[in-house]
Residue frames as a rotation matrix with the C-alpha (Angstrom) as fourth column:
MET 1
0.616 0.777 0.132 24.05
-0.663 0.602 -0.446 -86.43
-0.425 0.187 0.885 -150.45
ARG 2
-0.438 -0.782 0.444 25.79
-0.372 0.607 0.702 -89.67
-0.818 0.142 -0.557 -151.25
GLU 3
0.508 0.481 -0.714 25.48
-0.860 0.240 -0.450 -91.09
-0.045 0.843 0.536 -154.79
PHE 4
0.060 -0.415 0.908 26.15
-0.297 0.861 0.413 -94.78
-0.953 -0.294 -0.072 -155.33
ALA 5
-0.289 -0.240 -0.927 27.58
-0.954 -0.009 0.300 -95.97
-0.080 0.971 -0.227 -158.57
ARG 6
0.638 0.662 0.394 25.90
-0.589 0.749 -0.304 -99.09
-0.496 -0.038 0.867 -159.95
ILE 7
0.662 -0.466 -0.587 28.75
-0.469 0.354 -0.809 -100.11
0.585 0.811 0.016 -162.18
GLY 8
-0.181 -0.862 -0.474 30.92
-0.072 0.493 -0.867 -102.75
0.981 -0.123 -0.152 -160.69
GLY 9
0.517 0.500 -0.695 29.29
0.608 0.357 0.709 -102.34
0.603 -0.789 -0.120 -157.29
SER 10
-0.550 -0.763 -0.339 31.74
0.805 -0.377 -0.457 -99.68
0.221 -0.525 0.822 -156.23
SER 11
0.527 0.781 -0.335 30.29
0.838 -0.542 0.056 -96.70
-0.138 -0.311 -0.941 -154.43
HIS 12
-0.134 -0.521 0.843 31.15
0.486 -0.776 -0.403 -93.10
0.864 0.356 0.357 -155.23
ARG 13
0.101 0.058 -0.993 31.94
0.982 -0.167 0.090 -91.33
-0.161 -0.984 -0.074 -151.89
GLU 14
0.954 0.274 0.118 31.63
0.276 -0.961 0.002 -87.65
0.114 0.030 -0.993 -151.13
PRO 15
0.293 -0.907 0.301 34.81
0.295 -0.213 -0.931 -85.75
0.909 0.362 0.205 -151.44
ASP 16
0.007 -0.321 -0.947 37.01
0.995 -0.096 0.040 -84.89
-0.104 -0.942 0.318 -148.42
LEU 17
0.793 0.508 0.337 36.07
0.553 -0.832 -0.048 -81.28
0.256 0.224 -0.940 -148.01
SER 18
0.601 -0.677 -0.424 39.37
0.052 -0.496 0.867 -80.39
-0.797 -0.543 -0.263 -146.38
GLU 19
-0.372 -0.732 0.571 41.18
0.638 0.245 0.730 -81.43
-0.674 0.635 0.376 -149.58
VAL 20
0.171 0.530 0.830 38.63
0.967 -0.251 -0.039 -79.54
0.188 0.810 -0.556 -151.63
VAL 21
0.946 0.109 -0.305 39.12
0.217 -0.913 0.345 -76.38
-0.241 -0.392 -0.888 -149.59
ALA 22
0.133 -0.989 -0.067 42.88
0.232 -0.034 0.972 -76.79
-0.964 -0.145 0.225 -150.06
GLN 23
-0.398 -0.148 0.906 42.30
0.885 0.199 0.421 -76.89
-0.243 0.969 0.051 -153.84
VAL 24
0.637 0.702 0.318 40.09
0.732 -0.680 0.034 -73.93
0.241 0.211 -0.947 -153.66
ALA 25
0.668 -0.472 -0.576 42.75
0.133 -0.685 0.716 -71.95
-0.732 -0.555 -0.394 -151.80
GLY 26
-0.439 -0.869 0.227 44.92
0.377 0.052 0.925 -72.63
-0.816 0.491 0.305 -154.81
GLY 27
-0.475 0.294 -0.830 42.34
-0.651 -0.752 0.107 -71.01
-0.592 0.591 0.548 -157.13
ASP 28
-0.988 0.121 0.094 40.80
0.153 0.779 0.608 -74.25
0.000 0.615 -0.788 -158.52
GLN 29
-0.583 0.809 -0.072 37.41
-0.811 -0.585 -0.008 -73.31
-0.048 0.053 0.997 -159.77
ASP 30
-0.113 0.516 -0.849 36.27
-0.308 0.794 0.524 -76.95
0.945 0.320 0.069 -160.37
ALA 31
-0.624 -0.180 -0.761 37.05
0.583 0.542 -0.606 -77.63
0.521 -0.821 -0.233 -156.73
PHE 32
-0.938 0.347 -0.011 35.08
-0.270 -0.751 -0.602 -74.61
-0.217 -0.562 0.798 -155.72
ALA 33
-0.318 0.869 -0.379 32.15
-0.832 -0.063 0.552 -75.90
0.455 0.491 0.743 -157.65
THR 34
-0.223 0.102 -0.970 32.36
0.327 0.945 0.024 -79.25
0.919 -0.311 -0.244 -155.87
LEU 35
-0.869 -0.124 -0.479 32.53
0.494 -0.237 -0.836 -77.35
-0.010 -0.964 0.267 -152.45
TYR 36
-0.759 0.651 -0.011 29.64
-0.651 -0.759 -0.007 -75.18
-0.013 0.002 1.000 -153.45
ASP 37
-0.106 0.722 -0.684 27.44
-0.391 0.602 0.696 -78.21
0.914 0.341 0.219 -154.32
SER 38
-0.411 -0.203 -0.889 28.40
0.563 0.711 -0.422 -79.63
0.718 -0.673 -0.178 -150.87
ILE 39
-0.672 -0.063 -0.738 27.80
0.717 -0.306 -0.626 -76.73
-0.187 -0.950 0.251 -148.67
ALA 40
-0.891 0.332 0.309 25.46
-0.162 -0.869 0.467 -74.17
0.424 0.366 0.828 -150.41
GLY 41
-0.058 0.982 -0.183 22.21
0.083 0.187 0.979 -75.85
0.995 0.041 -0.093 -149.27
PRO 42
0.195 0.042 -0.980 23.07
0.947 0.254 0.199 -76.08
0.257 -0.966 0.010 -145.61
VAL 43
-0.854 -0.438 -0.280 24.43
0.494 -0.852 -0.173 -72.46
-0.162 -0.286 0.944 -145.62
PHE 44
-0.641 0.702 0.311 21.17
-0.223 -0.558 0.799 -71.25
0.735 0.443 0.514 -147.11
GLY 45
0.115 0.752 -0.649 19.22
0.427 0.552 0.716 -73.23
0.897 -0.359 -0.258 -144.62
LEU 46
-0.217 -0.314 -0.924 21.06
0.973 -0.145 -0.180 -71.90
-0.078 -0.938 0.337 -141.61
VAL 47
-0.980 -0.192 0.053 20.91
0.196 -0.977 0.081 -68.23
0.036 0.089 0.995 -142.93
LEU 48
-0.436 0.893 0.106 17.20
-0.090 -0.161 0.983 -68.66
0.895 0.419 0.150 -143.62
ARG 49
0.210 0.470 -0.857 16.48
0.808 0.410 0.423 -69.75
0.550 -0.782 -0.294 -140.12
VAL 50
-0.516 -0.492 -0.701 18.15
0.794 -0.581 -0.177 -66.69
-0.320 -0.648 0.691 -138.78
LEU 51
-0.983 -0.067 -0.169 16.82
0.000 -0.930 0.368 -64.14
-0.182 0.361 0.914 -141.19
ARG 52
-0.348 0.902 0.256 13.40
0.452 0.401 -0.797 -65.67
-0.821 -0.162 -0.547 -142.13
ASP 53
0.501 0.415 -0.760 13.46
-0.457 -0.618 -0.639 -63.71
-0.735 0.668 -0.120 -145.40
PRO 54
0.544 -0.306 0.781 14.25
0.625 0.769 -0.133 -65.97
-0.560 0.561 0.610 -148.49
ALA 55
0.839 -0.290 0.461 15.47
0.288 -0.483 -0.827 -63.01
0.462 0.826 -0.321 -150.60
GLN 56
0.584 -0.657 0.477 17.90
-0.771 -0.633 0.072 -61.68
0.254 -0.410 -0.876 -147.97
SER 57
0.587 -0.349 0.730 18.89
-0.211 0.805 0.554 -65.29
-0.781 -0.480 0.399 -147.19
GLU 58
0.749 -0.350 0.562 19.99
0.657 0.497 -0.566 -65.94
-0.081 0.794 0.603 -150.67
GLU 59
0.732 -0.467 0.496 21.91
-0.130 -0.810 -0.571 -62.76
0.669 0.354 -0.654 -150.72
VAL 60
0.480 -0.548 0.685 23.73
-0.849 -0.095 0.519 -63.52
-0.219 -0.831 -0.511 -147.42
ALA 61
0.667 -0.176 0.724 24.32
0.121 0.984 0.128 -67.12
-0.735 0.003 0.678 -148.48
GLN 62
0.809 -0.367 0.460 25.97
0.476 -0.050 -0.878 -65.80
0.345 0.929 0.134 -151.67
GLU 63
0.587 -0.573 0.572 28.09
-0.678 -0.734 -0.040 -63.43
0.443 -0.364 -0.819 -149.57
VAL 64
0.553 -0.363 0.750 29.23
-0.545 0.523 0.655 -66.42
-0.630 -0.771 0.091 -147.48
MET 65
0.751 -0.265 0.605 30.19
0.508 0.817 -0.272 -68.54
-0.423 0.511 0.748 -150.50
VAL 66
0.737 -0.493 0.463 32.20
0.101 -0.596 -0.796 -65.53
0.668 0.634 -0.390 -151.91
GLU 67
0.489 -0.514 0.705 33.91
-0.872 -0.305 0.383 -65.31
0.018 -0.802 -0.597 -148.50
VAL 68
0.700 -0.215 0.681 34.72
0.001 0.954 0.300 -69.08
-0.714 -0.209 0.668 -148.71
TRP 69
0.777 -0.393 0.491 36.26
0.599 0.224 -0.769 -68.59
0.192 0.892 0.410 -152.16
ARG 70
0.531 -0.605 0.594 38.41
-0.264 -0.784 -0.562 -65.57
0.805 0.142 -0.575 -151.09
HIS 71
0.150 -0.535 0.831 39.50
-0.980 -0.194 0.052 -66.90
0.133 -0.822 -0.553 -147.68
ALA 72
0.884 0.175 -0.434 39.82
-0.199 0.980 -0.010 -70.62
0.423 0.095 0.901 -148.39
ALA 73
0.071 -0.970 -0.234 43.50
0.068 0.238 -0.969 -70.38
0.995 0.053 0.083 -147.45
ARG 74
-0.345 -0.131 0.929 42.58
-0.806 -0.467 -0.365 -69.35
0.482 -0.875 0.056 -143.96
PHE 75
0.751 0.657 -0.065 40.87
-0.542 0.669 0.508 -72.72
0.377 -0.346 0.859 -143.24
ARG 76
-0.468 -0.851 0.237 42.80
-0.821 0.321 -0.472 -74.76
0.326 -0.416 -0.849 -140.64
PRO 77
0.072 0.591 -0.804 41.71
-0.309 0.779 0.545 -78.45
0.948 0.209 0.238 -140.44
GLU 78
-0.558 -0.456 -0.693 43.14
0.466 0.519 -0.717 -78.82
0.687 -0.723 -0.077 -137.04
GLN 79
-0.960 0.251 0.122 40.69
-0.265 -0.686 -0.677 -76.33
-0.086 -0.683 0.726 -135.68
GLY 80
-0.193 0.941 0.278 37.57
-0.249 0.227 -0.942 -78.07
-0.949 -0.251 0.190 -136.94
SER 81
-0.200 0.202 0.959 35.70
0.812 0.582 0.047 -79.36
-0.549 0.788 -0.280 -139.97
VAL 82
-0.949 -0.138 0.284 35.09
0.304 -0.638 0.707 -77.39
0.084 0.757 0.648 -143.14
MET 83
-0.083 0.979 0.187 31.37
0.621 -0.096 0.778 -77.56
0.780 0.181 -0.600 -142.49
ALA 84
0.314 0.114 -0.943 31.87
0.923 -0.271 0.275 -76.14
-0.224 -0.956 -0.190 -138.95
TRP 85
-0.545 -0.757 -0.361 34.03
0.602 -0.653 0.459 -73.39
-0.583 0.033 0.812 -140.45
VAL 86
-0.829 0.368 0.420 31.68
0.231 -0.459 0.858 -72.32
0.509 0.808 0.296 -143.20
MET 87
0.115 0.953 -0.281 28.59
0.733 0.109 0.671 -72.63
0.670 -0.283 -0.686 -140.93
THR 88
-0.032 -0.248 -0.968 30.30
0.880 -0.467 0.090 -70.32
-0.474 -0.849 0.234 -138.43
MET 89
-0.935 -0.353 -0.035 30.81
0.271 -0.774 0.573 -67.75
-0.230 0.526 0.819 -141.22
ALA 90
-0.547 0.798 0.254 27.25
0.439 0.015 0.898 -68.14
0.713 0.603 -0.358 -142.28
HIS 91
0.254 0.647 -0.719 25.88
0.942 0.004 0.336 -67.62
0.220 -0.762 -0.609 -138.84
ARG 92
-0.419 -0.481 -0.770 28.03
0.642 -0.757 0.124 -64.55
-0.642 -0.443 0.626 -138.29
ARG 93
-0.972 0.020 0.235 26.94
0.180 -0.579 0.795 -62.98
0.152 0.815 0.559 -141.63
ALA 94
-0.165 0.984 -0.067 23.21
0.618 0.156 0.771 -63.71
0.769 0.086 -0.634 -140.84
VAL 95
0.244 0.246 -0.938 23.48
0.944 -0.282 0.172 -62.22
-0.222 -0.927 -0.301 -137.36
ASP 96
-0.743 -0.549 -0.382 25.39
0.431 -0.830 0.354 -59.19
-0.512 0.098 0.854 -138.78
ARG 97
-0.731 0.549 0.406 22.53
0.318 -0.252 0.914 -58.74
0.604 0.797 0.009 -141.27
VAL 98
0.213 0.852 -0.479 19.89
0.847 0.084 0.525 -58.85
0.488 -0.517 -0.703 -138.49
ARG 99
-0.034 -0.334 -0.942 21.81
0.825 -0.541 0.162 -56.33
-0.563 -0.772 0.294 -136.47
SER 100
-0.932 -0.341 0.122 22.34
0.337 -0.692 0.639 -54.12
-0.134 0.636 0.760 -139.52
GLU 101
-0.435 0.859 0.271 18.57
0.481 -0.033 0.876 -54.27
0.761 0.511 -0.399 -140.31
GLN 102
0.362 0.573 -0.735 17.58
0.920 -0.093 0.380 -53.46
0.150 -0.814 -0.561 -136.64
ALA 103
-0.414 -0.549 -0.726 20.05
0.578 -0.775 0.256 -50.54
-0.703 -0.314 0.638 -136.52
ALA 104
-0.940 0.069 0.334 18.62
0.227 -0.606 0.762 -49.08
0.255 0.792 0.554 -139.78
THR 105
-0.123 0.990 -0.075 15.18
0.646 0.137 0.751 -49.48
0.753 0.044 -0.656 -138.46
GLU 106
0.248 0.036 -0.968 16.03
0.922 -0.316 0.225 -47.71
-0.298 -0.948 -0.111 -135.28
ARG 107
-0.763 -0.616 -0.196 17.74
0.489 -0.749 0.447 -44.95
-0.422 0.245 0.873 -137.21
ASP 108
-0.694 0.540 0.477 14.63
0.376 -0.293 0.879 -44.47
0.614 0.789 0.001 -139.27
ARG 109
0.239 0.831 -0.503 12.53
0.857 0.064 0.512 -44.31
0.457 -0.553 -0.697 -136.17
ARG 110
-0.147 -0.382 -0.912 14.78
0.731 -0.664 0.160 -41.62
-0.667 -0.643 0.377 -134.47
SER 111
-0.955 -0.274 0.115 14.90
0.277 -0.676 0.683 -39.68
-0.109 0.684 0.721 -137.71
ALA 112
-0.278 0.941 0.195 10.96
0.571 -0.001 0.821 -39.88
0.773 0.339 -0.537 -137.98
ARG 113
0.332 0.456 -0.826 10.68
0.943 -0.171 0.285 -38.79
-0.011 -0.874 -0.486 -134.39
ARG 114
-0.486 -0.622 -0.614 13.05
0.564 -0.760 0.323 -35.78
-0.667 -0.189 0.720 -135.01
GLU 115
-0.953 0.148 0.265 11.09
0.169 -0.465 0.869 -34.80
0.252 0.873 0.418 -138.11
HIS 116
-0.089 0.995 -0.053 7.89
0.729 0.101 0.677 -34.95
0.679 0.022 -0.734 -136.36
THR 117
-0.830 -0.118 -0.545 8.17
0.441 -0.737 -0.512 -31.52
-0.341 -0.665 0.664 -134.78
PRO 118
0.226 0.967 -0.120 5.08
0.707 -0.247 -0.663 -29.40
-0.670 0.065 -0.739 -134.88
ALA 119
0.172 -0.044 0.984 4.61
0.927 -0.332 -0.177 -27.03
0.335 0.942 -0.016 -137.74
TYR 120
0.430 -0.039 0.902 4.89
-0.196 -0.979 0.051 -24.08
0.882 -0.198 -0.429 -135.33
ASP 121
-0.674 -0.701 -0.235 6.60
0.206 0.127 -0.970 -23.37
0.710 -0.702 0.059 -132.26
GLN 122
0.107 0.927 -0.359 3.91
0.694 0.189 0.695 -24.05
0.712 -0.324 -0.623 -129.61
VAL 123
-0.010 -0.115 -0.993 5.51
0.918 -0.395 0.037 -21.90
-0.396 -0.911 0.110 -126.75
SER 124
-0.949 -0.312 -0.047 6.08
0.254 -0.843 0.473 -18.99
-0.187 0.437 0.880 -129.12
GLU 125
-0.532 0.807 0.256 2.51
0.280 -0.118 0.953 -19.27
0.799 0.579 -0.163 -130.28
GLU 126
0.271 0.710 -0.649 1.13
0.867 0.113 0.486 -19.30
0.419 -0.695 -0.585 -126.79
VAL 127
-0.347 -0.415 -0.841 3.15
0.764 -0.645 0.004 -16.29
-0.544 -0.641 0.541 -125.73
THR 128
-0.952 0.061 0.300 2.06
0.184 -0.667 0.722 -14.46
0.244 0.742 0.624 -128.87
VAL 129
-0.146 0.989 0.025 -1.67
0.481 0.049 0.875 -15.23
0.864 0.140 -0.483 -128.10
ARG 130
0.228 0.223 -0.948 -1.23
0.971 -0.124 0.204 -14.14
-0.072 -0.967 -0.245 -124.37
LEU 131
-0.741 -0.481 -0.468 0.51
0.453 -0.873 0.178 -10.84
-0.495 -0.080 0.865 -125.30
GLU 132
-0.801 0.494 0.337 -2.17
0.163 -0.362 0.918 -10.15
0.576 0.790 0.210 -127.98
SER 133
0.155 0.899 -0.410 -4.97
0.752 0.162 0.639 -10.90
0.641 -0.407 -0.651 -125.32
GLU 134
-0.091 -0.222 -0.971 -3.33
0.893 -0.449 0.019 -8.48
-0.440 -0.865 0.239 -122.87
GLN 135
-0.959 -0.284 -0.010 -3.15
0.236 -0.814 0.530 -5.88
-0.159 0.506 0.848 -125.55
VAL 136
-0.465 0.867 0.181 -6.85
0.337 -0.015 0.941 -6.32
0.819 0.499 -0.285 -126.38
ARG 137
0.250 0.456 -0.854 -7.73
0.957 0.019 0.290 -6.05
0.148 -0.890 -0.432 -122.62
ARG 138
-0.467 -0.521 -0.715 -5.68
0.670 -0.736 0.099 -2.87
-0.577 -0.433 0.692 -122.43
CYS 139
-0.974 0.177 0.144 -7.26
0.005 -0.615 0.789 -1.34
0.228 0.769 0.598 -125.57
LEU 140
-0.142 0.971 -0.192 -10.74
0.712 0.235 0.662 -2.25
0.688 -0.042 -0.725 -124.33
GLN 141
-0.042 0.007 -0.999 -10.01
0.903 -0.428 -0.041 -0.04
-0.428 -0.904 0.012 -121.23
SER 142
-0.895 -0.405 -0.186 -9.60
0.279 -0.835 0.475 2.89
-0.347 0.373 0.860 -123.72
LEU 143
-0.602 0.746 0.283 -13.14
0.439 0.014 0.898 2.49
0.666 0.666 -0.336 -124.98
THR 144
-0.457 0.597 0.659 -16.16
-0.787 -0.616 0.012 4.47
0.414 -0.513 0.752 -123.51
GLU 145
-0.668 0.273 0.692 -18.27
-0.412 0.639 -0.650 2.35
-0.620 -0.719 -0.314 -121.16
LEU 146
0.351 0.934 -0.060 -20.96
-0.514 0.139 -0.846 2.04
-0.782 0.328 0.529 -123.72
GLN 147
0.294 -0.391 -0.872 -18.59
-0.899 0.196 -0.391 1.00
0.324 0.899 -0.294 -126.50
LYS 148
-0.739 -0.655 0.158 -16.92
-0.658 0.652 -0.376 -1.56
0.143 -0.382 -0.913 -124.11
GLN 149
-0.339 0.742 0.578 -20.29
-0.416 0.432 -0.800 -3.05
-0.844 -0.512 0.162 -123.26
ALA 150
0.658 0.593 -0.465 -21.43
-0.637 0.108 -0.763 -3.40
-0.402 0.798 0.449 -126.89
VAL 151
0.015 -0.763 -0.646 -18.13
-0.878 0.299 -0.373 -4.92
0.478 0.573 -0.666 -128.03
THR 152
-0.749 -0.269 0.605 -18.05
-0.620 0.605 -0.499 -7.30
-0.232 -0.749 -0.620 -124.99
LEU 153
0.022 0.887 0.462 -21.54
-0.432 0.425 -0.796 -8.55
-0.902 -0.182 0.392 -125.62
ALA 154
0.770 0.349 -0.534 -21.14
-0.604 0.130 -0.786 -8.95
-0.205 0.928 0.311 -129.38
TYR 155
0.303 -0.720 -0.624 -17.59
-0.662 0.312 -0.682 -10.37
0.686 0.619 -0.382 -129.60
TYR 156
-0.719 -0.615 0.325 -17.10
-0.654 0.439 -0.616 -12.14
0.236 -0.655 -0.717 -126.26
HIS 157
-0.531 0.635 0.561 -20.59
-0.290 0.486 -0.825 -13.44
-0.796 -0.600 -0.074 -125.60
GLY 158
-0.909 0.043 0.415 -21.67
0.363 0.571 0.736 -13.97
-0.206 0.820 -0.534 -129.21
TYR 159
-0.020 0.952 -0.305 -24.75
0.439 -0.266 -0.858 -11.73
-0.898 -0.151 -0.413 -129.15
THR 160
-0.063 0.188 0.980 -26.33
0.975 -0.199 0.101 -10.43
0.214 0.962 -0.170 -132.36
TYR 161
-0.867 -0.174 0.467 -26.78
0.199 -0.980 0.004 -6.73
0.457 0.096 0.884 -132.91
ARG 162
-0.017 0.985 0.172 -30.38
-0.217 -0.171 0.961 -7.06
0.976 -0.021 0.217 -132.01
GLU 163
0.548 0.129 -0.826 -29.68
0.665 0.532 0.524 -8.96
0.507 -0.837 0.205 -128.73
VAL 164
-0.587 -0.726 -0.358 -26.99
0.804 -0.472 -0.363 -6.35
0.095 -0.501 0.860 -127.78
ALA 165
-0.639 0.417 0.646 -29.61
-0.178 -0.898 0.403 -3.57
0.748 0.143 0.648 -128.42
ALA 166
0.479 0.871 -0.107 -32.13
-0.069 0.159 0.985 -5.36
0.875 -0.465 0.136 -126.26
SER 167
0.270 -0.362 -0.892 -29.64
0.903 0.418 0.104 -6.08
0.335 -0.833 0.440 -123.51
LEU 168
-0.767 -0.612 -0.193 -28.45
0.642 -0.728 -0.240 -2.44
0.006 -0.308 0.951 -123.40
SER 169
0.228 0.934 -0.274 -32.02
0.774 -0.345 -0.532 -1.02
-0.591 -0.091 -0.801 -123.97
ALA 170
-0.277 -0.392 -0.877 -30.71
-0.224 -0.862 0.455 1.03
-0.934 0.323 0.151 -126.81
PRO 171
0.698 0.593 -0.402 -31.86
-0.485 -0.021 -0.874 1.51
-0.526 0.805 0.273 -130.37
LEU 172
0.703 -0.359 0.615 -30.32
0.548 0.823 -0.147 -0.77
-0.453 0.440 0.775 -133.02
GLY 173
0.662 -0.462 0.590 -28.73
0.337 -0.520 -0.785 2.02
0.669 0.719 -0.189 -135.05
THR 174
0.655 -0.456 0.603 -27.06
-0.704 -0.658 0.267 3.34
0.275 -0.599 -0.752 -131.85
VAL 175
0.651 -0.410 0.639 -25.62
-0.130 0.769 0.625 -0.08
-0.748 -0.490 0.447 -131.01
LYS 176
0.665 -0.425 0.614 -24.24
0.746 0.404 -0.529 -0.45
-0.023 0.810 0.586 -134.57
THR 177
0.661 -0.438 0.610 -22.58
-0.117 -0.863 -0.492 2.99
0.742 0.253 -0.621 -134.23
ARG 178
0.643 -0.450 0.620 -21.07
-0.731 -0.120 0.671 2.14
-0.228 -0.885 -0.406 -130.83
LEU 179
0.654 -0.447 0.610 -19.72
0.323 0.895 0.309 -1.21
-0.684 -0.005 0.729 -132.15
ARG 180
0.667 -0.444 0.599 -18.27
0.587 -0.182 -0.789 0.49
0.459 0.878 0.139 -135.36
ASP 181
0.606 -0.466 0.645 -16.64
-0.491 -0.857 -0.158 3.36
0.626 -0.221 -0.748 -133.33
GLY 182
0.682 -0.343 0.646 -15.45
-0.507 0.414 0.756 0.85
-0.526 -0.843 0.109 -130.61
LEU 183
0.721 -0.394 0.569 -13.79
0.536 0.839 -0.098 -1.35
-0.439 0.376 0.816 -133.26
ILE 184
0.624 -0.538 0.567 -12.13
0.288 -0.516 -0.807 1.47
0.727 0.666 -0.167 -134.98
ARG 185
0.544 -0.498 0.675 -10.62
-0.795 -0.562 0.227 2.70
0.267 -0.660 -0.702 -131.65
LEU 186
0.729 -0.313 0.608 -9.55
-0.156 0.790 0.593 -0.82
-0.666 -0.528 0.527 -130.93
ARG 187
0.756 -0.418 0.503 -7.85
0.648 0.370 -0.666 -1.17
0.093 0.829 0.551 -134.34
ASP 188
0.570 -0.554 0.607 -6.07
-0.199 -0.810 -0.552 2.13
0.797 0.194 -0.572 -133.87
CYS 189
0.646 -0.308 0.699 -4.97
-0.760 -0.168 0.628 1.18
-0.076 -0.937 -0.342 -130.33
MET 190
0.628 -0.371 0.684 -3.62
0.114 0.913 0.392 -2.15
-0.770 -0.168 0.615 -131.42
GLY 191
-0.126 -0.747 -0.652 -1.85
-0.549 -0.495 0.673 -0.59
-0.826 0.443 -0.348 -134.37
VAL 192
-0.243 0.136 0.960 -3.59
0.556 0.831 0.023 -2.63
-0.795 0.540 -0.277 -136.93
ASN 193
-0.845 -0.102 -0.526 -3.63
-0.304 -0.717 0.628 -1.33
-0.441 0.690 0.574 -140.48
ALA 194
0.134 0.972 0.195 -7.13
-0.252 0.224 -0.941 -1.29
-0.958 0.077 0.275 -142.05
C-alpha cells in the first residue's frame, strides 16, 4: 500500500524489496519488519485460499515468514521478484500442509479399518458351532427312541411338556422323566460337567 507524504508534496514510495531482502540476509531486524509489513498480507491470503482454514493458514504463513528470515541470503534477484520468491514458498508450504493433512486422514482411516475387526474369529466360531452340532446329533443317536422323540419335540420344535405328552400320547409324568433322562444322557455323552 502506498503512502503519500503531504509535507512538501513529495511522495513516500514503497521500499525496493530486493534491497530489503539483502538487508534481512545480513540480519537486519528492522529490514525484516519492513519486509514483513509488505508481504505478510499477500502470503496469508494465498495460504488461506489453499487451506481454507484461518487457523492453519496463520500457522503456515508464520512458517513462511520464518523461512524468509532464515533463507533471505538465498534470494536471487536475477531469477525473479521478491514477491514471486516468497509466494512460491508460501504456495509450496500450503500444498505440503494439505498433503500432510490428507495423508494423516488416510492413515487414520486405515488404522480404523484395521481396528474394526470382529470381536471374535467368525470362521472359528462357525467351525465350533458346526462341530458341536455334529456332536449333539451323534449323542441324540445314543438315546432311546422315546427319549429322542421327546427331546426333539421339546428342544427343536419348541413344544411344551404338555404338547409333547399330547403328541406322543403319553402321560405328562412319563414325558418329564424321558426328557430328564434324555438330557442327562446327552450331557454325559457330550462331556459337559453338571
